[in-house]
C-alpha positions in Angstrom: 0.0 -10.9 4.2 -0.7 -7.4 2.9 0.2 -5.8 6.2 3.5 -7.6 6.4 4.5 -6.5 2.9 3.3 -2.9 3.7 5.4 -2.8 6.8 8.5 -3.8 5.0 7.9 -1.4 2.1 7.2 1.5 4.4 10.4 0.9 6.4 12.5 0.8 3.3 10.9 4.0 1.9 11.3 5.7 5.3 15.0 4.8 5.4 15.5 6.1 1.9 13.6 9.3 2.2 13.5 10.0 6.0 9.9 11.1 5.5 7.1 8.9 7.0 4.3 10.5 5.0 5.6 9.5 1.5 5.7 5.8 2.6 2.3 6.1 4.2 0.6 7.6 1.1 2.2 5.1 -1.2 1.3 2.0 0.9 -2.2 3.3 1.5 -2.8 3.9 -2.2 -1.6 0.4 -3.0 -3.7 -1.3 -0.4 -6.7 0.7 -1.5 -6.2 -0.3 -5.1 -5.8 -4.0 -4.1 -8.9 -3.9 -2.0 -11.1 -2.2 -4.6 -9.9 -4.5 -7.4 -10.6 -7.6 -5.3 -14.2 -6.6 -4.8 -14.8 -5.8 -8.5 -17.8 -7.7 -9.9 -18.8 -7.7 -13.6 -22.4 -8.4 -14.5 -23.6 -8.8 -18.1 
């Protein structure tokens, strides 16, 4: 599901900016944040 959304978002950003690197960095940052937050464990 994440990859499908990432593909749509990156195509929209590429069409708006004509720069593939901006979309790549934004999508990579979002996927990294989602992956890291899903593996967060809290121990007391």
